[in-house]
C-alpha positions as CSV (number, residue, x, y, z in Angstrom):
1,M,-26.3,-0.3,-16.6
2,N,-24.0,0.2,-13.6
3,E,-20.6,-0.9,-14.9
4,D,-17.2,0.2,-13.6
5,K,-15.4,2.3,-15.8
6,S,-12.5,3.2,-13.8
7,E,-10.0,0.8,-15.9
8,T,-10.8,3.1,-19.0
9,T,-11.2,6.3,-17.4
10,G,-8.3,6.2,-15.0
11,Q,-10.8,7.2,-12.1
12,R,-11.0,5.6,-8.6
13,T,-14.2,3.7,-7.8
14,D,-16.3,4.5,-4.8
15,D,-15.9,1.1,-3.4
16,P,-14.0,1.2,-0.1
17,M,-13.7,-2.6,-0.1
18,L,-12.0,-2.5,-3.5
19,D,-9.9,0.3,-2.5
20,H,-8.8,-1.6,0.6
21,A,-8.1,-4.6,-1.5
22,C,-5.9,-2.8,-4.0
23,T,-3.9,-1.0,-1.2
24,M,-3.3,-4.3,0.6
25,R,-2.0,-5.9,-2.7
26,I,0.4,-3.0,-3.1
27,A,1.4,-3.2,0.6
28,L,2.1,-6.9,0.2
29,A,4.0,-6.3,-2.9
30,I,6.1,-3.9,-1.1
31,A,6.8,-6.1,1.8
32,R,7.9,-8.9,-0.3
33,R,10.2,-6.7,-2.3
34,Q,11.7,-5.5,1.0
35,N,12.1,-9.0,2.3
36,E,13.9,-9.8,-0.8
37,L,16.4,-6.6,-0.6
38,D,17.0,-7.5,3.4
39,L,18.0,-11.2,2.5
40,R,20.1,-9.8,-0.4
41,L,22.0,-7.2,1.8
42,H,22.3,-9.8,4.8
43,R,24.0,-12.3,2.0
44,I,26.2,-9.6,0.9
45,E,27.3,-8.5,4.6
46,Q,27.9,-12.1,5.4
47,A,30.2,-12.4,2.1
48,L,32.1,-9.4,3.0
49,K,32.7,-10.7,6.6
50,L,34.1,-13.9,5.1
51,G,36.1,-11.9,3.0
52,G,34.6,-13.4,-0.1
53,H,33.1,-11.9,-3.1
54,A,29.2,-10.8,-3.0
55,E,27.5,-11.0,-6.3
């Protein structure tokens, strides 16, 4: 039987496509988070320019 034991052993698979898919999911998650932070920073900057209180 040729089953993937990477989940239980913590070892990486030898499948480059699986590695690429995981890398891309991580990269997309980081990009989404960065966009959220950029938007939040922009809102704070705008509130400070207007003399309001930023949350």
